[in-house]
MARVEX-475010 format. One record per residue (C-alpha): residue in three letters; residue number from 1; y, z, x. Coordinates in steps of 0.001 Angstrom, whole numbers. Each point is the difference from the previous one (the first is absolute). Layout:
<sites>
{res->Ala; n->NUM; py->Y; pz->Z; px->X}
...
</sites>
This chain:
<sites>
{res->Unk; n->1; py->-18999; pz->-1605; px->29680}
{res->Unk; n->2; py->3265; pz->-463; px->1094}
{res->Unk; n->3; py->889; pz->3133; px->2053}
{res->Unk; n->4; py->3055; pz->1700; px->-1551}
{res->Unk; n->5; py->2341; pz->1865; px->3042}
{res->Unk; n->6; py->1276; pz->3150; px->-451}
{res->Unk; n->7; py->3891; pz->-138; px->-1250}
{res->Unk; n->8; py->2426; pz->1911; px->2212}
{res->Unk; n->9; py->3367; pz->1497; px->660}
{res->Unk; n->10; py->2503; pz->-1298; px->-2367}
{res->Unk; n->11; py->-2212; pz->-1881; px->-2166}
{res->Unk; n->12; py->-1966; pz->2831; px->-967}
{res->Unk; n->13; py->3295; pz->1466; px->-1109}
{res->Unk; n->14; py->498; pz->-2373; px->-2198}
{res->Unk; n->15; py->-3405; pz->-417; px->-1750}
{res->Unk; n->16; py->-84; pz->3931; px->-361}
{res->Unk; n->17; py->3930; pz->-463; px->-1794}
{res->Unk; n->18; py->-1189; pz->-2532; px->-1950}
{res->Unk; n->19; py->-3139; pz->2167; px->-987}
{res->Unk; n->20; py->1839; pz->2782; px->-742}
{res->Unk; n->21; py->2769; pz->-2020; px->-2239}
{res->Unk; n->22; py->-2889; pz->-1856; px->-2280}
{res->Unk; n->23; py->-1496; pz->4094; px->-777}
{res->Unk; n->24; py->3820; pz->874; px->-887}
{res->Unk; n->25; py->261; pz->-2963; px->-2002}
{res->Unk; n->26; py->-3783; pz->383; px->-1870}
{res->Unk; n->27; py->797; pz->3436; px->-790}
{res->Unk; n->28; py->2842; pz->-904; px->-2516}
{res->Unk; n->29; py->-2018; pz->-1967; px->-1759}
{res->Unk; n->30; py->-1966; pz->1015; px->-2818}
{res->Unk; n->31; py->-2379; pz->-2651; px->-138}
{res->Unk; n->32; py->-844; pz->-2495; px->3098}
{res->Unk; n->33; py->-2418; pz->-1927; px->1178}
{res->Unk; n->34; py->-790; pz->-208; px->3877}
{res->Unk; n->35; py->-1110; pz->-2969; px->1889}
{res->Unk; n->36; py->-2114; pz->-365; px->2692}
{res->Unk; n->37; py->1784; pz->-3092; px->2358}
{res->Unk; n->38; py->-2775; pz->-270; px->2701}
{res->Unk; n->39; py->-2711; pz->489; px->-2795}
{res->Unk; n->40; py->698; pz->-3232; px->-1561}
{res->Unk; n->41; py->883; pz->-1669; px->3473}
{res->Unk; n->42; py->-3359; pz->1167; px->861}
{res->Unk; n->43; py->-1867; pz->-907; px->-2942}
{res->Unk; n->44; py->1763; pz->-3594; px->265}
{res->Unk; n->45; py->-1614; pz->211; px->3633}
{res->Unk; n->46; py->-3895; pz->722; px->-902}
{res->Unk; n->47; py->200; pz->-2721; px->-2635}
{res->Unk; n->48; py->1518; pz->-2818; px->1734}
{res->Unk; n->49; py->-2704; pz->1302; px->2691}
{res->Unk; n->50; py->-2602; pz->-1399; px->-2506}
{res->Unk; n->51; py->1354; pz->-3466; px->-358}
{res->Unk; n->52; py->-848; pz->-2485; px->2848}
{res->Unk; n->53; py->2725; pz->-890; px->2529}
{res->Unk; n->54; py->755; pz->-3107; px->-2197}
{res->Unk; n->55; py->272; pz->1570; px->-3313}
{res->Unk; n->56; py->3320; pz->795; px->-1419}
{res->Unk; n->57; py->754; pz->3974; px->-1460}
{res->Unk; n->58; py->2540; pz->-93; px->-2707}
{res->Unk; n->59; py->788; pz->3752; px->-1304}
{res->Unk; n->60; py->1106; pz->299; px->-3354}
{res->Unk; n->61; py->2759; pz->2335; px->-545}
{res->Unk; n->62; py->384; pz->-748; px->-4066}
{res->Unk; n->63; py->1074; pz->3131; px->-2503}
{res->Unk; n->64; py->2201; pz->1465; px->2691}
{res->Unk; n->65; py->-3325; pz->-324; px->2309}
{res->Unk; n->66; py->-1948; pz->1689; px->-2450}
{res->Unk; n->67; py->2194; pz->2744; px->-116}
{res->Unk; n->68; py->541; pz->732; px->3365}
{res->Unk; n->69; py->3446; pz->-1505; px->645}
{res->Unk; n->70; py->152; pz->-4073; px->716}
{res->Unk; n->71; py->2417; pz->-565; px->2719}
{res->Unk; n->72; py->-1527; pz->2731; px->2478}
{res->Unk; n->73; py->-3435; pz->-507; px->-687}
{res->Unk; n->74; py->363; pz->-3440; px->622}
{res->Unk; n->75; py->1552; pz->803; px->3182}
{res->Unk; n->76; py->-2671; pz->1821; px->927}
{res->Unk; n->77; py->-2630; pz->-2758; px->-1487}
{res->Unk; n->78; py->1527; pz->-2684; px->2907}
{res->Unk; n->79; py->-34; pz->2765; px->2633}
{res->Unk; n->80; py->-3349; pz->266; px->-546}
{res->Unk; n->81; py->-773; pz->-3440; px->-95}
{res->Unk; n->82; py->737; pz->-1520; px->-3613}
{res->Unk; n->83; py->647; pz->-3930; px->185}
{res->Unk; n->84; py->1297; pz->-728; px->-3170}
{res->Unk; n->85; py->1013; pz->2402; px->-3104}
{res->Unk; n->86; py->-726; pz->-338; px->-3384}
{res->Unk; n->87; py->2098; pz->1186; px->-3305}
{res->Unk; n->88; py->147; pz->-65; px->-3524}
{res->Unk; n->89; py->3327; pz->-1504; px->-885}
{res->Unk; n->90; py->2658; pz->-2192; px->2311}
{res->Unk; n->91; py->2579; pz->2878; px->-476}
{res->Unk; n->92; py->-2464; pz->2284; px->1939}
{res->Unk; n->93; py->-81; pz->-2619; px->2783}
{res->Unk; n->94; py->3802; pz->-415; px->-335}
{res->Unk; n->95; py->40; pz->3886; px->950}
{res->Unk; n->96; py->-2177; pz->-677; px->2858}
{res->Unk; n->97; py->2290; pz->-2744; px->1016}
{res->Unk; n->98; py->3434; pz->2310; px->-50}
{res->Unk; n->99; py->-2079; pz->2392; px->2095}
{res->Unk; n->100; py->-1170; pz->-2319; px->2792}
{res->Unk; n->101; py->-2944; pz->-945; px->-424}
{res->Unk; n->102; py->-744; pz->-3332; px->928}
{res->Unk; n->103; py->-3845; pz->-670; px->32}
{res->Unk; n->104; py->-1138; pz->-2365; px->-2843}
{res->Unk; n->105; py->-177; pz->1688; px->-3560}
{res->Unk; n->106; py->-1813; pz->-1431; px->-3063}
{res->Unk; n->107; py->690; pz->1002; px->-3442}
{res->Unk; n->108; py->-3027; pz->394; px->-1680}
{res->Unk; n->109; py->1289; pz->615; px->-3632}
{res->Unk; n->110; py->1574; pz->-2569; px->-2296}
{res->Unk; n->111; py->3400; pz->-1391; px->889}
{res->Unk; n->112; py->3059; pz->-1050; px->-2517}
{res->Unk; n->113; py->-118; pz->-3499; px->729}
{res->Unk; n->114; py->4548; pz->617; px->135}
{res->Unk; n->115; py->-1216; pz->1932; px->3175}
{res->Unk; n->116; py->-1664; pz->-2662; px->2003}
{res->Unk; n->117; py->2805; pz->-1417; px->1532}
{res->Unk; n->118; py->822; pz->3862; px->1562}
{res->Unk; n->119; py->-3313; pz->126; px->1116}
{res->Unk; n->120; py->44; pz->-3419; px->2027}
{res->Unk; n->121; py->3710; pz->1098; px->1319}
{res->Unk; n->122; py->-1273; pz->3411; px->1216}
{res->Unk; n->123; py->-3430; pz->-1087; px->1769}
{res->Unk; n->124; py->-2550; pz->1941; px->-2664}
{res->Unk; n->125; py->-3085; pz->-1706; px->-1200}
{res->Unk; n->126; py->-827; pz->431; px->-3867}
{res->Unk; n->127; py->-3161; pz->-391; px->-1702}
{res->Unk; n->128; py->-539; pz->-2839; px->-2153}
{res->Unk; n->129; py->-2865; pz->400; px->-2600}
{res->Unk; n->130; py->-15; pz->-1832; px->-3220}
{res->Unk; n->131; py->62; pz->-4230; px->-827}
{res->Unk; n->132; py->3250; pz->1016; px->-1900}
{res->Unk; n->133; py->1457; pz->1673; px->3348}
{res->Unk; n->134; py->-543; pz->-2758; px->2004}
{res->Unk; n->135; py->1407; pz->-2343; px->-2605}
{res->Unk; n->136; py->3009; pz->1525; px->-266}
{res->Unk; n->137; py->692; pz->124; px->3583}
{res->Unk; n->138; py->-1266; pz->-3781; px->340}
{res->Unk; n->139; py->3862; pz->-584; px->-1468}
{res->Unk; n->140; py->2132; pz->1799; px->2099}
{res->Unk; n->141; py->1366; pz->-25; px->3329}
{res->Unk; n->142; py->1334; pz->2548; px->3105}
{res->Unk; n->143; py->2141; pz->-125; px->2524}
{res->Unk; n->144; py->-3500; pz->640; px->2460}
{res->Unk; n->145; py->-2791; pz->-326; px->-1527}
{res->Unk; n->146; py->-1752; pz->2872; px->-1122}
{res->Unk; n->147; py->-3858; pz->951; px->1179}
{res->Unk; n->148; py->-2349; pz->1202; px->-2792}
{res->Unk; n->149; py->-3329; pz->1641; px->-127}
{res->Unk; n->150; py->-1975; pz->-1567; px->-3329}
{res->Unk; n->151; py->-2775; pz->2524; px->-1488}
{res->Unk; n->152; py->-3229; pz->-688; px->-1192}
{res->Unk; n->153; py->-1477; pz->1809; px->-2527}
{res->Unk; n->154; py->-3299; pz->165; px->811}
{res->Unk; n->155; py->-1823; pz->2878; px->-1962}
{res->Unk; n->156; py->2936; pz->2945; px->-688}
{res->Unk; n->157; py->1761; pz->-2369; px->-2347}
{res->Unk; n->158; py->3034; pz->1790; px->296}
{res->Unk; n->159; py->2520; pz->-2498; px->1937}
{res->Unk; n->160; py->-1094; pz->-2822; px->1266}
{res->Unk; n->161; py->-701; pz->-4011; px->-694}
{res->Unk; n->162; py->-3891; pz->-352; px->-1136}
{res->Unk; n->163; py->-2617; pz->-1900; px->1099}
{res->Unk; n->164; py->646; pz->-3055; px->-2638}
{res->Unk; n->165; py->3667; pz->-348; px->820}
{res->Unk; n->166; py->145; pz->69; px->4016}
{res->Unk; n->167; py->-553; pz->-4054; px->-120}
{res->Unk; n->168; py->2870; pz->53; px->-2185}
{res->Unk; n->169; py->1984; pz->2695; px->2225}
{res->Unk; n->170; py->-511; pz->-1917; px->3020}
{res->Unk; n->171; py->1073; pz->-3294; px->-1490}
{res->Unk; n->172; py->3391; pz->1850; px->-868}
{res->Unk; n->173; py->217; pz->653; px->3464}
{res->Unk; n->174; py->-736; pz->-2978; px->1475}
{res->Unk; n->175; py->2260; pz->-1952; px->-1537}
{res->Unk; n->176; py->2978; pz->-1956; px->1705}
{res->Unk; n->177; py->3268; pz->2399; px->376}
{res->Unk; n->178; py->-1885; pz->3824; px->-1334}
{res->Unk; n->179; py->2921; pz->1972; px->1570}
{res->Unk; n->180; py->-2549; pz->2610; px->1753}
{res->Unk; n->181; py->-2329; pz->389; px->2818}
{res->Unk; n->182; py->-3276; pz->1472; px->-918}
{res->Unk; n->183; py->-845; pz->2440; px->2261}
{res->Unk; n->184; py->-2181; pz->2131; px->-406}
{res->Unk; n->185; py->-2571; pz->336; px->-2773}
{res->Unk; n->186; py->-1940; pz->3082; px->-1607}
{res->Unk; n->187; py->-1867; pz->1956; px->-2575}
{res->Unk; n->188; py->-667; pz->3521; px->-867}
{res->Unk; n->189; py->-3545; pz->1265; px->-680}
{res->Unk; n->190; py->-945; pz->1819; px->-3134}
{res->Unk; n->191; py->-2800; pz->2716; px->1171}
{res->Unk; n->192; py->350; pz->213; px->3982}
{res->Unk; n->193; py->204; pz->4006; px->175}
{res->Unk; n->194; py->-3676; pz->-158; px->-1274}
{res->Unk; n->195; py->-2311; pz->-1349; px->2184}
{res->Unk; n->196; py->-2600; pz->-152; px->-2483}
{res->Unk; n->197; py->1649; pz->-2984; px->-1495}
{res->Unk; n->198; py->107; pz->-1834; px->3004}
{res->Unk; n->199; py->-1530; pz->-3488; px->-1423}
{res->Unk; n->200; py->2670; pz->367; px->-2631}
{res->Unk; n->201; py->2661; pz->-49; px->3457}
{res->Unk; n->202; py->-1795; pz->-2630; px->1524}
{res->Unk; n->203; py->150; pz->-2411; px->-3192}
{res->Unk; n->204; py->3546; pz->393; px->196}
{res->Unk; n->205; py->306; pz->-740; px->3489}
{res->Unk; n->206; py->-1940; pz->-3458; px->-756}
{res->Unk; n->207; py->2463; pz->-772; px->-2818}
{res->Unk; n->208; py->3224; pz->945; px->2426}
{res->Unk; n->209; py->-1871; pz->-2296; px->2804}
{res->Unk; n->210; py->-156; pz->-2821; px->-1742}
{res->Unk; n->211; py->3488; pz->7; px->-1508}
{res->Unk; n->212; py->998; pz->328; px->3468}
{res->Unk; n->213; py->-1822; pz->-2748; px->343}
{res->Unk; n->214; py->1857; pz->-2207; px->-2228}
{res->Unk; n->215; py->3289; pz->471; px->2052}
{res->Unk; n->216; py->-1551; pz->-389; px->3103}
{res->Unk; n->217; py->-1390; pz->-3548; px->-1384}
{res->Unk; n->218; py->3656; pz->-1022; px->-632}
{res->Unk; n->219; py->1199; pz->802; px->3998}
{res->Unk; n->220; py->1540; pz->3681; px->-1316}
{res->Unk; n->221; py->-1087; pz->3046; px->2373}
{res->Unk; n->222; py->588; pz->3163; px->-1763}
{res->Unk; n->223; py->-53; pz->3361; px->1585}
{res->Unk; n->224; py->-3169; pz->1403; px->-2202}
{res->Unk; n->225; py->-487; pz->4122; px->-818}
{res->Unk; n->226; py->-2307; pz->1615; px->-2235}
{res->Unk; n->227; py->-566; pz->3273; px->1035}
{res->Unk; n->228; py->2150; pz->3126; px->-828}
{res->Unk; n->229; py->-1205; pz->3375; px->1285}
{res->Unk; n->230; py->-3317; pz->53; px->-1372}
{res->Unk; n->231; py->-662; pz->-3547; px->1290}
{res->Unk; n->232; py->1223; pz->759; px->3530}
{res->Unk; n->233; py->-2294; pz->3045; px->390}
{res->Unk; n->234; py->-3309; pz->-1109; px->-1779}
{res->Unk; n->235; py->-783; pz->-3128; px->1888}
{res->Unk; n->236; py->1856; pz->-3076; px->2604}
{res->Unk; n->237; py->-1382; pz->-2670; px->-2635}
{res->Unk; n->238; py->3222; pz->344; px->-2109}
{res->Unk; n->239; py->2697; pz->625; px->2699}
{res->Unk; n->240; py->906; pz->-3762; px->-471}
{res->Unk; n->241; py->3634; pz->-925; px->2524}
{res->Unk; n->242; py->1430; pz->2907; px->-1537}
{res->Unk; n->243; py->-1497; pz->3108; px->-1633}
{res->Unk; n->244; py->2684; pz->2523; px->-2059}
{res->Unk; n->245; py->-114; pz->4056; px->414}
{res->Unk; n->246; py->1495; pz->2069; px->-2571}
{res->Unk; n->247; py->-1580; pz->3423; px->-1106}
{res->Unk; n->248; py->-1625; pz->42; px->3536}
{res->Unk; n->249; py->3162; pz->13; px->1867}
{res->Unk; n->250; py->731; pz->2947; px->-1652}
{res->Unk; n->251; py->-3142; pz->1826; px->1270}
{res->Unk; n->252; py->-1614; pz->-81; px->-3782}
{res->Unk; n->253; py->-3212; pz->-1749; px->-922}
{res->Unk; n->254; py->-394; pz->-2625; px->-2281}
{res->Unk; n->255; py->-3023; pz->1732; px->-1543}
{res->Unk; n->256; py->-2359; pz->2790; px->1450}
{res->Unk; n->257; py->-2930; pz->-3013; px->95}
{res->Unk; n->258; py->2484; pz->-1798; px->2494}
{res->Unk; n->259; py->492; pz->3529; px->1944}
{res->Unk; n->260; py->-3416; pz->477; px->420}
{res->Unk; n->261; py->-1165; pz->-3714; px->844}
{res->Unk; n->262; py->3329; pz->325; px->2630}
{res->Unk; n->263; py->-1050; pz->3399; px->830}
{res->Unk; n->264; py->609; pz->-436; px->4209}
{res->Unk; n->265; py->3161; pz->-1108; px->-1315}
{res->Unk; n->266; py->3023; pz->2742; px->396}
{res->Unk; n->267; py->3098; pz->-210; px->-1788}
{res->Unk; n->268; py->2522; pz->2676; px->-125}
{res->Unk; n->269; py->2096; pz->955; px->-3055}
{res->Unk; n->270; py->3417; pz->-584; px->203}
{res->Unk; n->271; py->1704; pz->1551; px->-3011}
{res->Unk; n->272; py->869; pz->3745; px->-986}
{res->Unk; n->273; py->1409; pz->1038; px->-3077}
{res->Unk; n->274; py->1912; pz->3685; px->221}
{res->Unk; n->275; py->2277; pz->2350; px->-2460}
{res->Unk; n->276; py->736; pz->3206; px->-125}
{res->Unk; n->277; py->-366; pz->3209; px->-2527}
{res->Unk; n->278; py->2872; pz->467; px->-2049}
{res->Unk; n->279; py->-873; pz->3005; px->-1962}
{res->Unk; n->280; py->-2829; pz->2686; px->-509}
{res->Unk; n->281; py->-653; pz->2031; px->-2649}
{res->Unk; n->282; py->-2479; pz->2493; px->-1462}
{res->Unk; n->283; py->-2193; pz->-569; px->-2927}
{res->Unk; n->284; py->-2379; pz->2114; px->-1795}
{res->Unk; n->285; py->-3413; pz->-1002; px->-635}
{res->Unk; n->286; py->-235; pz->-2003; px->-3456}
{res->Unk; n->287; py->3309; pz->-1666; px->527}
{res->Unk; n->288; py->136; pz->-3823; px->-963}
{res->Unk; n->289; py->1153; pz->-2288; px->2560}
{res->Unk; n->290; py->2454; pz->-3505; px->-351}
{res->Unk; n->291; py->597; pz->-2624; px->-2540}
{res->Unk; n->292; py->-2274; pz->232; px->-3392}
{res->Unk; n->293; py->-2006; pz->3094; px->2030}
{res->Unk; n->294; py->-2609; pz->-1855; px->1431}
{res->Unk; n->295; py->-740; pz->3189; px->2711}
{res->Unk; n->296; py->-865; pz->3755; px->-699}
{res->Unk; n->297; py->197; pz->2200; px->2801}
{res->Unk; n->298; py->-3117; pz->2354; px->433}
{res->Unk; n->299; py->1816; pz->2825; px->1875}
{res->Unk; n->300; py->2749; pz->1215; px->893}
{res->Unk; n->301; py->1551; pz->-2454; px->2015}
{res->Unk; n->302; py->2817; pz->-1876; px->1921}
{res->Unk; n->303; py->893; pz->-3646; px->-66}
{res->Unk; n->304; py->2541; pz->-1848; px->2280}
{res->Unk; n->305; py->2359; pz->-2840; px->-1636}
{res->Unk; n->306; py->3; pz->-2983; px->2066}
{res->Unk; n->307; py->3196; pz->-2244; px->-526}
{res->Unk; n->308; py->-2350; pz->-3443; px->-165}
{res->Unk; n->309; py->-1554; pz->-1608; px->-2987}
{res->Unk; n->310; py->-1177; pz->-3562; px->-1303}
{res->Unk; n->311; py->3840; pz->-991; px->367}
{res->Unk; n->312; py->-967; pz->-12; px->3879}
{res->Unk; n->313; py->-3138; pz->-1057; px->-616}
{res->Unk; n->314; py->-2428; pz->3071; px->-594}
{res->Unk; n->315; py->-2600; pz->-2201; px->-2061}
{res->Unk; n->316; py->-12; pz->2678; px->-3111}
{res->Unk; n->317; py->-3905; pz->-357; px->177}
{res->Unk; n->318; py->251; pz->2685; px->2718}
{res->Unk; n->319; py->771; pz->2271; px->-2959}
{res->Unk; n->320; py->-2414; pz->3004; px->-176}
{res->Unk; n->321; py->-2123; pz->-1452; px->3304}
{res->Unk; n->322; py->2087; pz->-1028; px->2457}
{res->Unk; n->323; py->853; pz->2228; px->3142}
{res->Unk; n->324; py->2486; pz->534; px->2756}
{res->Unk; n->325; py->132; pz->1801; px->3183}
{res->Unk; n->326; py->2026; pz->2845; px->206}
{res->Unk; n->327; py->147; pz->2791; px->3232}
{res->Unk; n->328; py->-2911; pz->-2437; px->1173}
{res->Unk; n->329; py->-1897; pz->1081; px->-3174}
{res->Unk; n->330; py->-777; pz->-2091; px->-2949}
{res->Unk; n->331; py->1869; pz->805; px->-3480}
{res->Unk; n->332; py->-1204; pz->-2065; px->-3235}
{res->Unk; n->333; py->2638; pz->-1372; px->-1973}
{res->Unk; n->334; py->-454; pz->1306; px->-3405}
{res->Unk; n->335; py->1874; pz->-1092; px->-3217}
{res->Unk; n->336; py->1358; pz->-3286; px->-1280}
{res->Unk; n->337; py->1816; pz->-1379; px->2903}
{res->Unk; n->338; py->3620; pz->-1174; px->-1026}
{res->Unk; n->339; py->2488; pz->-2104; px->778}
{res->Unk; n->340; py->1545; pz->1546; px->2716}
{res->Unk; n->341; py->-2366; pz->3185; px->919}
{res->Unk; n->342; py->-3128; pz->1274; px->115}
{res->Unk; n->343; py->-1546; pz->3636; px->-22}
{res->Unk; n->344; py->-2489; pz->1410; px->2345}
{res->Unk; n->345; py->-1895; pz->2988; px->407}
{res->Unk; n->346; py->407; pz->2273; px->2837}
{res->Unk; n->347; py->-1730; pz->3175; px->-1084}
{res->Unk; n->348; py->-2035; pz->-202; px->3354}
{res->Unk; n->349; py->2936; pz->-1081; px->2204}
{res->Unk; n->350; py->2064; pz->3516; px->-257}
{res->Unk; n->351; py->2196; pz->-1231; px->3080}
{res->Unk; n->352; py->1297; pz->-3319; px->-2445}
{res->Unk; n->353; py->3830; pz->324; px->-450}
{res->Unk; n->354; py->2361; pz->-2356; px->-1112}
{res->Unk; n->355; py->1623; pz->-2563; px->3217}
{res->Unk; n->356; py->-4177; pz->-190; px->1427}
{res->Unk; n->357; py->-917; pz->-3674; px->411}
{res->Unk; n->358; py->-2695; pz->-1102; px->-2209}
{res->Unk; n->359; py->-2058; pz->-2937; px->945}
{res->Unk; n->360; py->-1419; pz->-2459; px->-2703}
{res->Unk; n->361; py->-1454; pz->-2582; px->2095}
{res->Unk; n->362; py->-394; pz->950; px->3724}
{res->Unk; n->363; py->-1447; pz->2705; px->2094}
{res->Unk; n->364; py->1301; pz->3967; px->501}
{res->Unk; n->365; py->-2235; pz->2865; px->2280}
{res->Unk; n->366; py->-3484; pz->-1695; px->6}
{res->Unk; n->367; py->430; pz->-1414; px->-3663}
{res->Unk; n->368; py->1095; pz->-3321; px->-1325}
{res->Unk; n->369; py->-96; pz->-2271; px->-3036}
{res->Unk; n->370; py->-302; pz->-3437; px->85}
{res->Unk; n->371; py->1213; pz->-2561; px->-2069}
{res->Unk; n->372; py->-3763; pz->-893; px->-1120}
{res->Unk; n->373; py->-181; pz->3633; px->-567}
{res->Unk; n->374; py->2939; pz->-363; px->-3017}
{res->Unk; n->375; py->-1388; pz->-3112; px->-850}
{res->Unk; n->376; py->-3416; pz->778; px->-631}
{res->Unk; n->377; py->1502; pz->3365; px->-2193}
{res->Unk; n->378; py->2722; pz->-1947; px->-1745}
{res->Unk; n->379; py->-2401; pz->-2936; px->-529}
{res->Unk; n->380; py->1641; pz->-3084; px->1425}
{res->Unk; n->381; py->-71; pz->-1361; px->3517}
{res->Unk; n->382; py->1682; pz->623; px->3072}
{res->Unk; n->383; py->2089; pz->-2879; px->199}
{res->Unk; n->384; py->1445; pz->1050; px->-3597}
{res->Unk; n->385; py->670; pz->3664; px->1589}
{res->Unk; n->386; py->2147; pz->-1264; px->2965}
{res->Unk; n->387; py->1559; pz->-2828; px->-1300}
{res->Unk; n->388; py->1723; pz->2030; px->-3089}
{res->Unk; n->389; py->1548; pz->2623; px->1894}
{res->Unk; n->390; py->3358; pz->-610; px->-995}
{res->Unk; n->391; py->1740; pz->-2249; px->2092}
{res->Unk; n->392; py->3375; pz->2187; px->-29}
{res->Unk; n->393; py->-1685; pz->2828; px->1700}
{res->Unk; n->394; py->917; pz->211; px->3481}
{res->Unk; n->395; py->-2235; pz->-957; px->2673}
{res->Unk; n->396; py->-28; pz->1380; px->3593}
</sites>
């Protein structure tokens, strides 16, 4: 571990002033997200440390870095050793370039052919995953050669060139005048999050290796990558020339099974989600709460209103089952979650009052609520919980 020397003098004054300013700014918001960039940087180091020295590490920062704030999270991942970044669309890559990011960037999603020229000029690598796209690309010309990664469908049956079409794809990219460099080749596992399905993942790996061999027979030397977070954490058999990490980069586990399998690995959740109490009121026993009157209080109760709802990304599925933290104690969400408001029962937290901070995800006192807990109660997965936090909400 690298030793960190304590700051002193004027530097301490600056750090203290920055923290005070951040706290003041947070308190001027009704709903906000706090992101620990040191956690992202540390998780990147942990994940990169699981790879052999010759294996590159790609940080997946698509979809606003899974809700964590793309530019800041990308720079933290780079400080943690990321060699590449991955986004979903070219607009994200261009935003990173504008922010001064210079390491290689791969667009994982579909790119409109009209944008190929821009990608070539800006030095952004694109995924090409169908014969039709390859055929269209073969007819184009650019001032700089476009860099592409061929994606092969080995069993997920989402994006990708099927096994039956591999030879035809190789013929297209081998043709004279093909205007792109075959920089990489990759696939995506369908069920790596479930170690019990290892045989299916190994079947996919075999199909991928076969497709790559067809490319190599024609003299191509693509960077190969297949593993996402689960593959990195499960086995180095799947690491290839490069491995991608998305959810684990942010300190969240791809699945409980992978967490149990990799129990010696420590990841640090980076995101906390906060709001405030805007109003409290007493209602008598038997009062019904919220739209459609789905909750009835069983005692004289004190309620608190939060200015956060499903527009902000709070899952409506948490109605009557979710919890938040107030004054370091758990409080039940009662009634339907509305578009911009939700109600919690603070009868057992008599000191709760207007302006108090509420933790939707994160820690308060000795208690904590994780994205995993929220996801389980809402009937979804941690990926969806964090990525659906409205990007207009300020990240600190």
